[in-house]
C-alpha positions as semicolon CSV with decimal commas, in nm:
position;residue;x (nm);y (nm);z (nm)
1;M;12,909;-7,861;-4,137
2;K;12,733;-7,623;-3,903
3;P;12,465;-7,408;-4,069
4;S;12,450;-7,033;-4,016
5;L;12,210;-6,902;-3,752
6;L;11,996;-6,728;-4,013
7;S;11,977;-7,037;-4,231
8;A;11,881;-7,252;-3,934
9;A;11,605;-7,013;-3,838
10;M;11,463;-6,998;-4,186
11;A;11,471;-7,377;-4,214
12;A;11,285;-7,424;-3,887
13;L;10,966;-7,628;-3,871
14;T;10,653;-7,471;-3,724
15;A;10,487;-7,671;-3,448
16;G;10,170;-7,487;-3,348
17;T;10,186;-7,125;-3,468
18;A;10,031;-6,897;-3,207
19;A;9,935;-6,615;-3,443
20;S;9,840;-6,615;-3,808
21;A;10,052;-6,409;-4,044
22;A;9,942;-6,053;-4,107
23;E;9,744;-6,000;-4,425
24;N;9,715;-5,664;-4,603
25;P;9,892;-5,463;-4,333
26;G;9,820;-5,091;-4,320
27;V;10,147;-4,896;-4,333
28;T;10,157;-4,520;-4,273
29;I;10,496;-4,391;-4,389
30;Y;10,635;-4,050;-4,302
31;R;10,848;-3,842;-4,534
32;D;11,223;-3,878;-4,485
33;D;11,490;-3,726;-4,706
34;N;11,784;-3,931;-4,578
35;D;11,973;-4,056;-4,884
36;A;12,080;-4,372;-4,700
37;L;11,723;-4,503;-4,720
38;F;11,721;-4,480;-5,098
39;E;12,068;-4,613;-5,170
40;N;12,175;-4,972;-5,227
41;G;12,300;-5,015;-4,869
42;P;12,252;-5,229;-4,559
43;S;11,921;-5,339;-4,415
44;P;11,776;-5,299;-4,158
45;L;11,858;-4,929;-4,130
46;G;11,768;-4,707;-3,836
47;E;11,636;-4,417;-4,045
48;G;11,284;-4,325;-4,149
49;Y;10,960;-4,369;-3,956
50;A;10,634;-4,556;-4,013
51;I;10,330;-4,679;-3,821
52;V;10,227;-5,036;-3,907
53;H;9,875;-5,168;-3,848
54;E;9,846;-5,546;-3,872
55;Q;9,534;-5,757;-3,838
56;R;9,620;-6,093;-3,680
57;V;9,432;-6,392;-3,543
58;L;9,553;-6,541;-3,212
59;R;9,475;-6,904;-3,142
60;L;9,403;-6,917;-2,769
61;A;9,366;-7,229;-2,554
62;G;9,175;-7,036;-2,289
63;G;9,286;-6,892;-1,955
64;R;9,635;-6,759;-1,896
65;E;9,900;-6,852;-2,150
66;S;10,205;-6,725;-2,335
67;L;10,212;-6,661;-2,709
68;V;10,468;-6,553;-2,968
69;I;10,435;-6,316;-3,263
70;D;10,757;-6,312;-3,463
71;G;10,888;-6,186;-3,794
72;L;10,847;-5,822;-3,684
73;P;11,092;-5,554;-3,803
74;A;11,415;-5,554;-3,607
75;L;11,399;-5,178;-3,540
76;L;11,044;-5,141;-3,416
77;D;10,985;-4,913;-3,114
78;A;10,947;-5,160;-2,826
79;E;10,780;-4,902;-2,600
80;A;10,503;-4,820;-2,848
81;V;10,381;-5,169;-2,947
82;S;10,005;-5,202;-2,898
83;L;9,801;-5,525;-2,917
84;D;9,421;-5,491;-2,900
85;L;9,235;-5,821;-2,842
86;G;8,891;-5,668;-2,819
87;S;8,648;-5,771;-2,545
88;G;8,683;-6,099;-2,354
89;S;9,065;-6,123;-2,370
90;R;9,342;-5,904;-2,237
91;V;9,717;-5,871;-2,249
92;L;9,880;-5,921;-1,907
93;A;10,237;-5,844;-2,015
94;Q;10,439;-5,815;-2,333
95;R;10,808;-5,830;-2,417
96;V;10,993;-5,736;-2,736
97;L;11,314;-5,925;-2,814
98;S;11,536;-5,794;-3,091
99;T;11,807;-5,981;-3,278
100;G;12,107;-5,807;-3,119
101;E;12,445;-5,969;-3,174
102;G;12,299;-6,317;-3,185
103;G;12,130;-6,270;-3,519
104;A;11,783;-6,398;-3,603
105;L;11,769;-6,667;-3,333
106;A;11,845;-6,417;-3,055
107;A;11,497;-6,271;-3,095
108;H;11,350;-6,606;-2,982
109;R;11,512;-6,617;-2,638
110;G;11,277;-6,762;-2,381
111;E;11,092;-6,981;-2,631
112;T;11,078;-7,360;-2,636
113;V;11,277;-7,504;-2,926
114;T;11,386;-7,843;-3,053
115;I;11,737;-7,860;-3,197
116;V;11,804;-8,138;-3,447
117;S;12,166;-8,254;-3,470
118;R;12,337;-8,388;-3,782
119;S;12,297;-8,742;-3,650
120;G;11,923;-8,694;-3,601
121;D;11,931;-8,657;-3,221
122;K;11,707;-8,389;-3,074
123;V;11,760;-8,152;-2,786
124;R;11,444;-7,989;-2,654
125;G;11,435;-7,701;-2,412
126;T;11,416;-7,326;-2,358
127;L;11,647;-7,111;-2,570
128;L;11,840;-6,895;-2,324
129;G;12,066;-6,718;-2,569
130;V;12,306;-6,731;-2,859
131;D;12,680;-6,722;-2,790
132;G;12,876;-6,695;-3,112
133;G;12,809;-7,019;-3,295
134;A;12,647;-7,194;-2,997
135;L;12,287;-7,212;-2,880
136;I;12,237;-7,204;-2,503
137;V;11,947;-7,435;-2,415
138;R;11,798;-7,532;-2,078
139;D;11,638;-7,878;-2,060
140;D;11,280;-7,823;-1,936
141;A;11,273;-8,157;-1,754
142;S;11,617;-8,166;-1,584
143;S;11,696;-7,789;-1,583
144;E;12,039;-7,873;-1,723
145;V;12,192;-7,608;-1,951
146;S;12,367;-7,719;-2,272
147;Y;12,578;-7,545;-2,535
148;V;12,478;-7,686;-2,872
149;R;12,721;-7,608;-3,151
150;D;12,658;-7,852;-3,435
151;Y;12,299;-7,874;-3,556
152;D;12,104;-7,904;-3,878
153;A;11,772;-7,741;-3,787
154;V;11,584;-7,557;-3,516
155;Q;11,218;-7,635;-3,464
156;F;10,990;-7,388;-3,286
157;T;10,699;-7,492;-3,066
158;R;10,547;-7,145;-3,096
159;G;10,600;-6,890;-3,366
160;S;10,757;-6,949;-3,702
161;G;11,123;-6,873;-3,634
162;L;11,121;-6,585;-3,882
163;P;11,407;-6,335;-3,850
164;G;11,350;-5,994;-3,697
165;A;11,206;-5,887;-3,364
166;T;10,977;-6,114;-3,162
167;L;10,682;-6,011;-2,947
168;Q;10,622;-6,245;-2,653
169;I;10,291;-6,189;-2,477
170;S;10,110;-6,324;-2,173
171;V;9,733;-6,320;-2,223
172;D;9,420;-6,415;-2,035
173;G;9,128;-6,490;-2,261
174;K;8,868;-6,716;-2,401
175;A;8,949;-7,020;-2,611
176;G;8,935;-6,999;-2,986
177;D;9,060;-6,779;-3,266
178;V;9,064;-6,421;-3,143
179;P;9,105;-6,127;-3,385
180;A;9,386;-5,901;-3,273
181;R;9,497;-5,559;-3,393
182;L;9,874;-5,510;-3,371
183;T;10,013;-5,157;-3,408
184;Y;10,375;-5,051;-3,385
185;P;10,612;-4,776;-3,506
186;T;10,932;-4,879;-3,680
187;S;11,237;-4,732;-3,846
188;G;11,360;-4,843;-4,185
189;L;11,065;-4,709;-4,385
190;G;11,049;-4,367;-4,548
191;W;10,932;-4,187;-4,857
192;R;11,008;-3,870;-5,049
193;A;10,880;-3,707;-5,364
194;A;11,064;-3,753;-5,694
195;Y;10,976;-3,496;-5,960
196;S;11,083;-3,461;-6,320
197;A;11,022;-3,148;-6,526
198;E;11,072;-3,187;-6,902
199;L;11,103;-2,861;-7,092
200;L;10,876;-2,863;-7,396
201;D;10,953;-2,734;-7,744
202;G;10,789;-2,419;-7,871
203;S;10,791;-2,050;-7,795
204;G;10,810;-1,936;-7,436
205;C;10,877;-2,169;-7,145
206;R;10,650;-2,471;-7,097
207;M;10,720;-2,788;-6,899
208;R;10,558;-3,121;-6,820
209;L;10,574;-3,205;-6,450
210;D;10,566;-3,569;-6,337
211;A;10,538;-3,642;-5,965
212;L;10,623;-3,979;-5,810
213;A;10,653;-4,101;-5,453
214;S;10,970;-4,301;-5,385
215;I;10,906;-4,548;-5,101
216;A;11,207;-4,711;-4,935
217;N;11,189;-5,024;-4,720
218;R;11,499;-5,110;-4,518
219;S;11,313;-5,233;-4,210
220;G;11,446;-5,588;-4,231
221;R;11,118;-5,748;-4,339
222;D;10,880;-5,757;-4,633
223;Y;10,536;-5,595;-4,634
224;L;10,320;-5,777;-4,886
225;A;9,992;-5,645;-5,028
226;A;10,025;-5,345;-4,797
227;K;9,770;-5,065;-4,781
228;L;9,987;-4,755;-4,788
229;K;9,937;-4,403;-4,659
230;L;10,211;-4,146;-4,714
231;V;10,234;-3,844;-4,484
232;A;10,392;-3,516;-4,599
233;G;10,522;-3,281;-4,332
234;S;10,779;-3,283;-4,053
235;P;10,640;-3,407;-3,719
236;N;10,881;-3,422;-3,425
237;I;11,016;-3,775;-3,382
238;V;11,218;-3,825;-3,063
239;R;11,495;-4,085;-3,081
240;S;11,688;-4,182;-2,771
241;G;12,005;-4,256;-2,967
242;P;12,142;-4,439;-3,269
243;R;11,967;-4,761;-3,359
244;P;12,163;-5,082;-3,420
245;V;12,233;-5,168;-3,780
246;A;12,277;-5,527;-3,897
247;Y;12,424;-5,600;-4,237
248;K;12,216;-5,771;-4,501
249;A;12,289;-5,786;-4,870
250;A;12,061;-5,553;-5,062
251;V;11,827;-5,693;-5,325
252;A;11,736;-5,545;-5,659
253;M;11,476;-5,269;-5,673
254;A;11,120;-5,381;-5,729
255;P;10,972;-5,270;-6,062
256;P;10,736;-4,974;-6,021
257;P;10,371;-5,078;-6,006
258;E;10,088;-4,904;-6,187
259;P;9,824;-4,821;-5,927
260;G;9,562;-4,545;-5,937
261;L;9,642;-4,198;-5,813
262;P;9,653;-4,145;-5,435
263;E;9,372;-3,977;-5,245
264;Q;9,498;-3,654;-5,091
265;A;9,364;-3,528;-4,755
266;S;9,461;-3,337;-4,441
267;L;9,601;-3,525;-4,143
268;G;9,620;-3,289;-3,847
269;D;9,882;-3,030;-3,945
270;Y;10,013;-3,250;-4,226
271;R;9,894;-3,393;-4,556
272;S;9,833;-3,757;-4,639
273;Y;9,829;-3,952;-4,966
274;T;9,643;-4,284;-4,954
275;I;9,750;-4,528;-5,225
276;A;9,447;-4,686;-5,391
277;D;9,591;-5,032;-5,462
278;A;9,770;-5,273;-5,228
279;L;10,143;-5,285;-5,296
280;D;10,430;-5,517;-5,212
281;L;10,722;-5,352;-5,031
282;P;11,006;-5,608;-5,029
283;D;11,287;-5,545;-4,784
284;A;11,590;-5,356;-4,922
285;S;11,388;-5,206;-5,208
286;V;11,272;-4,873;-5,344
287;T;10,925;-4,867;-5,500
288;Q;10,780;-4,574;-5,694
289;V;10,412;-4,487;-5,738
290;P;10,247;-4,187;-5,907
291;L;10,174;-3,899;-5,671
292;Y;9,985;-3,678;-5,917
293;A;9,883;-3,702;-6,280
294;S;10,125;-3,544;-6,526
295;S;10,054;-3,176;-6,584
296;E;10,173;-2,909;-6,827
297;L;10,275;-2,579;-6,667
298;A;10,407;-2,241;-6,769
299;C;10,760;-2,174;-6,649
300;E;11,030;-1,910;-6,655
301;R;11,401;-1,939;-6,735
302;R;11,639;-1,699;-6,559
303;W;12,015;-1,647;-6,565
304;I;12,152;-1,478;-6,254
305;F;12,480;-1,316;-6,155
306;E;12,481;-1,220;-5,787
307;N;12,746;-1,044;-5,584
308;G;12,753;-1,053;-5,203
309;G;12,452;-1,100;-4,980
310;A;12,210;-0,926;-4,744
311;W;12,450;-0,820;-4,469
312;F;12,558;-0,491;-4,310
313;P;12,866;-0,422;-4,093
314;P;12,830;-0,289;-3,734
315;K;12,969;0,048;-3,856
316;P;13,038;0,204;-4,199
317;N;13,307;0,016;-4,392
318;L;13,552;0,275;-4,529
319;Q;13,818;0,033;-4,659
320;R;13,903;0,122;-5,019
321;D;13,990;-0,231;-5,133
322;Y;13,681;-0,399;-4,989
323;A;13,524;-0,626;-5,257
324;S;13,691;-0,436;-5,539
325;T;13,653;-0,696;-5,816
326;S;13,483;-1,029;-5,872
327;A;13,416;-1,263;-6,159
328;G;13,235;-1,587;-6,200
329;P;12,979;-1,801;-6,377
330;V;12,614;-1,720;-6,426
331;L;12,357;-1,936;-6,249
332;S;12,090;-2,102;-6,461
333;E;11,748;-2,114;-6,292
334;L;11,404;-2,255;-6,371
335;R;11,097;-2,115;-6,194
336;F;10,740;-2,244;-6,202
337;T;10,419;-2,225;-5,998
338;P;10,257;-2,563;-5,917
339;T;9,883;-2,622;-5,923
340;E;9,910;-2,896;-5,656
341;N;10,072;-2,914;-5,313
342;L;10,426;-3,045;-5,359
343;P;10,578;-3,247;-5,073
344;A;10,953;-3,199;-5,028
345;G;11,174;-3,404;-5,255
346;H;11,414;-3,398;-5,548
347;L;11,333;-3,243;-5,886
348;R;11,522;-3,335;-6,204
349;V;11,495;-3,102;-6,504
350;L;11,519;-3,258;-6,851
351;T;11,521;-3,133;-7,208
352;R;11,483;-3,302;-7,546
353;D;11,792;-3,265;-7,764
354;R;11,788;-3,223;-8,140
355;D;11,842;-3,599;-8,184
356;G;11,518;-3,667;-7,994
357;R;11,680;-3,796;-7,677
358;V;11,577;-3,664;-7,337
359;E;11,883;-3,527;-7,157
360;F;11,954;-3,408;-6,802
361;L;11,991;-3,033;-6,728
362;G;12,017;-3,028;-6,349
363;E;11,843;-3,115;-6,026
364;A;11,765;-2,955;-5,693
365;H;11,593;-3,025;-5,364
366;I;11,261;-2,851;-5,313
367;A;11,096;-2,793;-4,975
368;D;10,728;-2,855;-4,892
369;T;10,550;-2,614;-5,124
370;P;10,179;-2,525;-5,116
371;K;10,008;-2,486;-5,452
372;G;10,023;-2,138;-5,599
373;R;10,370;-2,060;-5,457
374;A;10,657;-2,021;-5,704
375;V;10,930;-2,285;-5,699
376;P;11,284;-2,169;-5,795
377;V;11,514;-2,447;-5,916
378;A;11,887;-2,376;-5,948
379;L;12,006;-2,593;-6,238
380;G;12,377;-2,514;-6,246
381;H;12,618;-2,272;-6,414
382;A;12,552;-2,170;-6,775
383;F;12,845;-2,268;-6,996
384;D;12,806;-1,979;-7,245
385;L;12,755;-1,699;-6,989
386;S;13,006;-1,526;-6,763
387;A;13,034;-1,201;-6,568
388;K;13,305;-0,969;-6,439
389;R;13,258;-0,694;-6,180
390;E;13,508;-0,416;-6,114
391;R;13,511;-0,092;-5,914
392;T;13,518;0,228;-6,120
393;S;13,519;0,492;-5,844
394;F;13,548;0,531;-5,468
395;D;13,537;0,857;-5,264
396;V;13,508;0,916;-4,890
397;D;13,426;1,250;-4,722
398;R;13,473;1,184;-4,353
399;A;13,374;1,536;-4,253
400;A;13,044;1,514;-4,441
401;R;13,008;1,149;-4,336
402;E;12,936;1,028;-4,685
403;M;13,095;0,785;-4,927
404;S;13,029;0,703;-5,294
405;E;13,123;0,395;-5,490
406;G;13,080;0,295;-5,854
407;F;13,094;-0,042;-6,029
408;R;13,095;-0,181;-6,382
409;V;12,956;-0,530;-6,452
410;T;13,053;-0,680;-6,788
411;L;12,838;-0,970;-6,907
412;T;12,956;-1,204;-7,184
413;N;12,745;-1,441;-7,393
414;T;12,930;-1,680;-7,626
415;G;12,613;-1,872;-7,711
416;E;12,395;-1,860;-8,022
417;T;12,091;-1,721;-7,838
418;A;12,045;-1,378;-7,680
419;R;11,997;-1,386;-7,304
420;S;11,859;-1,153;-7,039
421;I;12,080;-1,182;-6,731
422;T;11,961;-1,077;-6,387
423;V;12,234;-0,890;-6,200
424;R;12,187;-0,878;-5,824
425;E;12,403;-0,631;-5,630
426;H;12,403;-0,587;-5,252
427;P;12,539;-0,246;-5,146
428;N;12,660;-0,342;-4,798
429;R;12,919;-0,091;-4,682
430;W;12,646;0,061;-4,469
431;R;12,270;0,028;-4,428
432;A;12,187;0,387;-4,537
433;W;12,248;0,426;-4,911
434;T;12,095;0,569;-5,226
435;L;12,137;0,492;-5,596
436;V;12,297;0,801;-5,751
437;S;12,313;0,685;-6,114
438;S;12,293;0,374;-6,329
439;S;12,322;0,293;-6,700
440;Q;11,975;0,142;-6,679
441;K;11,691;0,158;-6,431
442;P;11,683;-0,125;-6,172
443;G;11,395;-0,365;-6,199
444;K;11,390;-0,412;-5,823
445;Q;11,528;-0,212;-5,530
446;T;11,505;-0,297;-5,159
447;P;11,707;-0,183;-4,851
448;D;11,967;-0,452;-4,926
449;L;11,933;-0,522;-5,299
450;L;11,969;-0,367;-5,642
451;E;11,846;-0,591;-5,925
452;F;11,892;-0,519;-6,296
453;E;11,773;-0,708;-6,605
454;V;12,047;-0,675;-6,867
455;A;11,997;-0,790;-7,227
456;V;12,307;-0,963;-7,366
457;P;12,319;-1,036;-7,742
458;A;12,429;-1,369;-7,886
459;N;12,807;-1,390;-7,928
460;G;12,840;-1,052;-7,760
461;E;12,854;-0,865;-7,433
462;A;12,675;-0,593;-7,240
463;T;12,783;-0,355;-6,964
464;L;12,603;-0,229;-6,655
465;E;12,737;0,068;-6,457
466;Y;12,601;0,223;-6,139
467;V;12,703;0,448;-5,846
468;V;12,570;0,439;-5,489
469;K;12,620;0,692;-5,206
470;Y;12,633;0,602;-4,836
471;N;12,552;0,841;-4,547
472;W;12,596;0,798;-4,172
473;T;12,586;0,998;-3,849
474;V;12,834;1,047;-3,569
475;K;12,648;0,785;-3,363
476;D;12,720;0,527;-3,630
477;E;13,099;0,565;-3,617
């Protein structure tokens, strides 16, 4: 029975590894909010962005020679791979081979391999390619090319045969073990913030904010004992086109570790978070680490009914039936002001029910937010609150070039607690208008907004009425 290409590669014997495996790689991961990175999907995945710094040791024979570094992520940026050998040795040329359609073995094209058949016979030569289930091998002595279909193992003269991309290099250097610094960007790694805000019991609005960093690895390889740096911000990342995606069954999420809190600092125009402890990032996993210590903050609950938006027509709108009535739910909102810089991410709002269980109230995406700036979180539509808006008057005097319009907003609360509902109205028949009368004074008034705070009793209703007047000139018609 012929083994799969991936199984054959993983079962390969190492005959003279050219470079030692990377230990404690440094991985700088940039924020990415693509849900595909954090779902239980295929790997490797051409989303996300990271810079990997690996410290290797190359075993050189001296003079000019060719070496292999394999087991690299399949989606690394081939044009940005850097290998620094220090003084006394230099890289003459380098080539990155990715898996492509040939799977793991395709990344080892050009290398010398020994193929072991089921009968124990061996075929030694240069791997030219992978064609479906066959290996294309050129005999180094006779230059004959063979298609080998049935085999039990593949042995590698150089490299380890690990899946992923392979870096083949030509070097000129001194003999011995030479420290080398390998740096490359890769897709398949990304992070985003994951916040939870639990509303606390007691008078007023108080909440406990927990901030985690969710780190996704779908690069196609593991990063073990990695030294992580997370970057918040949105640098431009130029991609020439879609990256290839190879299917691999996802593995279970790694359990969250318990490291110390990250060290926060500026990085150019962005912000970095350096994780104190080395972490394992297995492929096809999502790992969470604390971003900040838990904090207790004051908050504000708001319930909002809004009609229309900030828009004005190119000329006065004199149509009588324009936006005559509307009805709908009331939006439930939580607002708080953080004491730390909050990278963009998802925030889940929780509350403790009377049975002691913590239950879900809603979630929202928040943008990068500097400390001290209020964060509004739309939770959803309040079940017990509703609103209805209807026109009560409309008059147009074309000769005087003025128009008046009145509305009544009826707010209903079927809940057991009194609420104060924010009513936002946008008078937008024309940009020149004045408030003629209202059943209560607006709490806020701007050129495109009227905002009222209306108290609504428990199991009751309240009514807001107002009239606005529009004026225009002959040039506006």
